[in-house]
C-alpha positions as CSV (number, residue, x, y, z in Angstrom):
1,X,0.0,0.1,0.0
2,X,1.3,3.5,-0.5
3,X,2.7,5.7,2.5
4,X,0.2,7.1,5.3
5,X,-0.2,10.7,5.6
6,X,2.4,10.9,8.7
7,X,4.9,8.8,6.9
8,X,4.8,11.0,3.8
9,X,5.5,14.0,6.1
10,X,8.8,12.6,7.8
11,X,10.0,11.5,4.5
12,X,9.8,14.5,3.0
13,X,11.5,16.3,6.2
14,X,14.8,14.3,6.1
15,X,17.8,15.8,4.6
16,X,18.5,13.1,1.9
17,X,17.1,12.4,-1.7
18,X,13.4,11.9,-2.0
19,X,11.6,10.4,-4.5
20,X,7.7,9.7,-5.1
21,X,7.2,6.3,-7.2
22,X,4.5,4.2,-8.6
23,X,4.0,1.6,-5.5
24,X,3.6,-1.4,-7.9
25,X,7.2,-1.0,-9.0
26,X,8.4,-1.5,-5.2
27,X,7.2,-4.6,-5.5
28,X,3.7,-3.8,-3.7
29,X,0.6,-5.8,-5.1
30,X,-1.7,-2.8,-5.7
31,X,-2.3,-3.4,-9.3
32,X,-5.9,-3.9,-10.9
33,X,-5.5,-7.7,-11.1
34,X,-3.5,-8.0,-7.7
35,X,-0.3,-8.3,-9.2
36,X,3.1,-5.9,-9.0
37,X,5.6,-4.5,-11.3
38,X,8.7,-4.7,-9.5
39,X,11.6,-2.8,-10.9
40,X,15.3,-3.7,-10.4
41,X,16.6,-0.2,-10.4
42,X,13.6,1.7,-8.3
43,X,14.4,-1.4,-5.7
44,X,18.2,-0.2,-6.2
45,X,17.7,3.0,-5.1
46,X,15.8,2.3,-2.0
47,X,18.8,-0.3,-0.4
48,X,21.1,2.6,-1.5
49,X,19.5,4.9,0.6
50,X,17.0,7.0,-1.2
51,X,13.8,8.0,0.2
52,X,10.9,6.4,-1.6
53,X,7.4,7.8,-1.5
54,X,5.3,4.9,-2.9
55,X,1.9,6.1,-4.3
56,X,-1.0,4.0,-6.0
57,X,-3.6,6.8,-7.1
58,X,-6.1,3.9,-7.7
59,X,-5.8,2.5,-4.8
60,X,-5.9,5.7,-2.6
61,X,-9.3,7.1,-4.7
62,X,-11.2,3.8,-2.9
63,X,-10.5,1.1,-6.0
64,X,-9.2,-1.3,-4.1
65,X,-7.2,-4.5,-4.8
66,X,-8.0,-6.3,-6.9
67,X,-10.5,-3.9,-8.7
68,X,-11.8,-3.4,-12.1
69,X,-9.7,-2.6,-14.8
70,X,-10.0,1.3,-16.1
71,X,-8.8,3.0,-19.5
72,X,-9.1,6.5,-20.9
73,X,-11.9,7.6,-23.4
74,X,-12.5,10.4,-24.9
75,X,-16.2,12.0,-23.9
76,X,-16.9,15.4,-25.3
77,X,-13.7,16.4,-25.9
78,X,-12.7,15.3,-22.4
79,X,-10.2,12.4,-21.3
80,X,-11.9,10.1,-18.9
81,X,-11.0,7.1,-16.6
82,X,-13.7,4.9,-17.3
83,X,-14.1,0.5,-16.8
84,X,-13.2,-1.5,-19.2
85,X,-15.9,-3.8,-19.1
86,X,-18.3,-1.3,-17.2
87,X,-18.4,2.6,-18.9
88,X,-20.5,3.2,-15.9
89,X,-17.6,3.3,-13.9
90,X,-16.2,6.7,-13.9
91,X,-13.1,7.7,-11.5
92,X,-12.0,10.8,-13.6
93,X,-12.9,13.2,-11.1
94,X,-11.5,11.3,-8.3
95,X,-8.1,10.5,-10.2
96,X,-7.9,14.6,-11.5
97,X,-8.8,15.9,-7.7
98,X,-6.4,13.2,-6.1
99,X,-3.3,14.5,-8.3
100,X,-3.9,18.3,-7.8
101,X,-4.3,17.2,-3.8
102,X,-1.5,15.1,-3.8
103,X,0.9,17.6,-5.9
104,X,0.4,20.1,-2.8
105,X,2.1,17.5,-0.8
106,X,4.9,16.4,-2.7
107,X,7.3,20.5,-2.2
108,X,9.9,18.3,-0.6
109,X,10.5,15.6,-3.5
110,X,13.0,15.8,-5.9
111,X,11.5,13.6,-8.5
112,X,8.8,10.9,-9.6
113,X,9.2,7.6,-11.2
114,X,5.8,6.5,-12.9
115,X,4.6,3.3,-14.1
116,X,4.3,3.2,-17.8
117,X,1.4,2.6,-19.8
118,X,-1.1,2.9,-16.8
119,X,-4.1,4.9,-17.3
120,X,-3.3,6.7,-14.0
121,X,0.6,6.9,-13.9
122,X,1.5,6.6,-17.4
123,X,3.8,9.9,-19.0
124,X,3.0,10.1,-22.6
125,X,2.6,6.2,-23.0
126,X,-1.1,5.3,-21.5
127,X,-3.3,4.2,-24.2
128,X,-6.2,6.6,-25.2
129,X,-9.0,6.0,-27.1
130,X,-10.2,8.9,-29.2
131,X,-13.6,10.0,-30.1
132,X,-12.9,9.0,-33.8
133,X,-11.9,5.3,-32.7
134,X,-7.8,6.0,-33.3
135,X,-6.2,5.0,-30.0
136,X,-3.3,7.7,-29.4
137,X,-0.9,7.6,-26.6
138,X,-0.8,10.5,-23.6
139,X,-0.5,10.7,-20.2
140,X,-2.4,9.1,-17.4
141,X,-5.0,11.6,-15.6
142,X,-3.0,11.8,-12.2
143,X,0.2,12.0,-13.7
144,X,-0.7,14.8,-15.9
145,X,-2.2,16.7,-12.7
146,X,1.4,16.2,-10.9
147,X,3.1,17.4,-14.3
148,X,1.0,20.4,-14.5
149,X,1.0,21.6,-11.0
150,X,4.9,20.6,-10.6
151,X,6.2,21.5,-14.2
152,X,10.0,21.7,-12.8
153,X,9.8,18.4,-10.9
154,X,11.9,15.7,-12.9
155,X,9.6,12.5,-14.2
156,X,10.1,9.6,-15.9
157,X,8.6,6.2,-16.2
158,X,10.4,3.0,-15.3
159,X,10.9,2.3,-19.0
160,X,13.1,5.4,-19.4
161,X,15.4,4.0,-16.8
162,X,16.9,0.6,-18.4
163,X,20.1,1.8,-19.6
164,X,22.9,3.3,-17.5
165,X,23.1,6.9,-19.3
166,X,19.2,7.1,-19.1
167,X,19.6,6.0,-15.0
168,X,22.9,8.5,-14.7
169,X,21.0,11.4,-16.6
170,X,18.0,10.9,-14.3
171,X,20.0,11.0,-11.0
172,X,21.5,14.0,-12.2
173,X,18.0,15.6,-12.8
174,X,16.6,14.9,-9.3
175,X,20.2,16.0,-7.8
176,X,19.9,19.2,-9.8
177,X,16.2,19.8,-8.2
178,X,17.2,19.2,-4.8
179,X,20.2,22.0,-5.2
180,X,17.7,24.4,-6.5
181,X,15.3,23.5,-4.0
182,X,17.7,23.8,-0.8
183,X,19.2,27.0,-2.3
184,X,15.7,29.0,-3.3
185,X,14.5,28.1,0.4
186,X,17.7,30.6,1.3
187,X,15.5,33.6,-0.1
188,X,18.8,34.8,-2.1
189,X,19.5,38.1,-3.8
190,X,20.9,38.4,-7.6
191,X,24.5,37.8,-6.1
192,X,23.7,34.5,-4.8
193,X,22.3,33.2,-7.8
194,X,25.1,34.1,-9.7
195,X,27.1,32.1,-7.4
196,X,24.7,29.4,-7.7
197,X,25.0,29.5,-11.4
198,X,28.9,29.1,-11.4
199,X,28.8,26.2,-8.7
200,X,26.5,24.8,-11.4
201,X,28.3,25.7,-14.3
202,X,30.1,22.2,-15.2
203,X,26.6,20.4,-14.4
204,X,24.9,22.4,-16.7
205,X,27.9,22.3,-19.1
206,X,27.3,18.2,-19.4
207,X,23.6,18.8,-20.7
208,X,24.6,20.8,-23.9
209,X,26.8,24.2,-24.3
210,X,23.8,25.8,-26.4
211,X,21.1,26.0,-23.3
212,X,24.2,27.0,-20.8
213,X,24.7,29.9,-23.0
214,X,20.9,30.9,-23.2
215,X,21.0,30.9,-19.4
216,X,24.2,32.9,-19.5
217,X,22.8,35.8,-21.8
218,X,19.6,35.5,-19.2
219,X,22.0,36.0,-16.2
220,X,24.1,38.8,-18.2
221,X,21.4,41.1,-18.5
222,X,20.2,41.0,-14.8
223,X,21.5,44.0,-12.5
224,X,24.7,42.9,-10.6
225,X,23.1,42.9,-6.9
226,X,20.0,43.3,-5.4
227,X,17.0,41.2,-4.7
228,X,15.5,38.3,-6.8
229,X,11.9,38.8,-7.4
230,X,9.6,36.1,-8.0
231,X,9.4,36.3,-11.7
232,X,13.4,36.4,-11.9
233,X,13.4,33.1,-9.8
234,X,10.9,31.9,-12.2
235,X,12.5,32.0,-15.2
236,X,16.2,30.8,-14.0
237,X,14.5,28.0,-12.1
238,X,12.8,27.1,-15.8
239,X,15.9,27.8,-17.9
240,X,18.0,25.6,-15.1
241,X,15.6,22.6,-15.2
242,X,15.0,22.5,-18.9
243,X,19.0,22.2,-19.4
244,X,19.4,19.4,-16.7
245,X,16.7,17.4,-18.4
246,X,18.8,17.5,-21.7
247,X,20.6,14.1,-22.0
248,X,24.0,14.2,-20.9
249,X,25.4,12.0,-23.2
250,X,29.4,10.5,-23.6
251,X,30.1,13.2,-25.7
252,X,28.6,16.2,-23.7
253,X,30.4,14.7,-20.6
254,X,33.8,14.7,-22.7
255,X,33.1,18.3,-23.6
256,X,33.3,19.1,-19.7
257,X,36.6,17.1,-19.1
258,X,38.1,19.0,-21.7
259,X,37.1,22.1,-20.0
260,X,38.7,20.9,-17.1
261,X,41.6,19.7,-18.6
262,X,42.4,23.2,-20.3
263,X,41.1,25.4,-17.1
264,X,43.4,23.5,-14.3
265,X,46.6,22.9,-16.1
266,X,48.5,25.6,-15.0
267,X,47.1,25.0,-11.6
268,X,48.2,21.4,-11.1
269,X,51.6,20.0,-10.8
270,X,53.1,17.5,-13.5
271,X,51.7,14.3,-11.6
272,X,48.0,15.7,-11.2
273,X,48.3,16.7,-14.9
274,X,49.4,13.4,-16.3
275,X,46.4,11.8,-13.9
276,X,43.7,14.4,-15.4
277,X,45.4,13.5,-19.1
278,X,45.0,9.7,-18.6
279,X,41.5,10.0,-17.1
280,X,40.3,12.3,-20.1
281,X,41.9,9.5,-22.7
282,X,40.4,6.3,-20.8
283,X,36.7,8.4,-20.8
284,X,37.2,9.4,-24.5
285,X,38.0,5.4,-25.5
286,X,34.8,4.5,-23.2
287,X,37.5,2.6,-21.0
288,X,36.4,4.2,-17.7
289,X,32.6,5.6,-16.5
290,X,31.7,9.2,-16.0
291,X,31.2,8.1,-12.4
292,X,35.1,7.1,-12.1
293,X,36.1,10.0,-13.7
294,X,34.5,12.4,-11.2
295,X,35.7,10.3,-8.4
296,X,39.2,11.0,-10.0
297,X,38.1,15.0,-10.5
298,X,37.1,14.9,-6.8
299,X,40.3,13.7,-5.4
300,X,42.1,16.4,-8.0
301,X,39.7,19.1,-5.9
302,X,40.6,17.8,-2.5
303,X,44.5,17.6,-3.4
304,X,44.3,21.2,-4.7
305,X,43.7,24.5,-3.4
306,X,41.1,25.0,-5.9
307,X,37.9,25.6,-3.8
308,X,36.2,26.6,-6.9
309,X,36.2,23.3,-8.4
310,X,35.5,21.5,-5.1
311,X,32.0,23.5,-5.0
312,X,31.1,22.5,-8.2
313,X,27.9,20.5,-7.9
314,X,29.0,18.4,-10.9
315,X,31.6,16.7,-8.8
316,X,28.4,16.3,-5.6
317,X,26.4,14.3,-7.6
318,X,25.9,10.5,-6.0
319,X,26.4,8.9,-9.1
320,X,26.9,5.5,-7.5
321,X,22.7,5.1,-7.5
322,X,22.9,4.1,-11.0
323,X,22.7,0.1,-11.3
324,X,25.7,-2.1,-11.4
325,X,26.6,-4.4,-14.1
């Protein structure tokens, strides 16, 4: 079953990464047929200390287990959640209402892993029977409400976590969201925002230099100091989260590492420069994972007086959350 209100509140107040997740992915037998859809990566996150908030909206609105299957059908230009066998079963309003209500309780989470193809939880993969008889794909009603209310929140289906690159990318997204959430809670000014941006620079670069340029241009137009108003916070947050939602490919990580090789060269001794060069060569040849490359950078940061490098969020993301081979 999903968490009680008290355990939800407890999980959200801990100083650790917290994600919401479709309860069936954790092995809970909450599906319409009494089964589960346990997912290895989701369960591994829990074993590695991530706080997971299991939620099954269909159970929460009172459908029970087992229960009649529902699907999404278009009626009068509105998407509705109706019973597959009994069209009089209509849980549209209940799912929409619960989605809006639940979104208000998720301020302390940094990502959501949804069950693919679910009429309540799918993210762009749920079958929807349209009025013209065609079946298209869209989002489940509950998931759509969560995404509409919390547009910055990183969301993914379990099917988008099947390879290490996408696992790492999702980890980067939720960690970036956590960094921003904790930063904005301090009610920062423009000067502090510029410092936050500088500390996030390498991480943002790993998701594409083009998007990073757009953020830099926007920041250049801000006054040097002063208060950060609500609109400015919202604009930066949107640019920042849109950037980290771009896929950080092997090539993009390589660009970051090459950038660091150039920038650090004059600050390091011969031995450290050689370590950095070897790391770059091994990563370029795909003989070294990005996790191990970043581990090398952490060692260099600790062994030098380069405070700016140690403060980079790129080095603070917990990539050990990815699945082992």
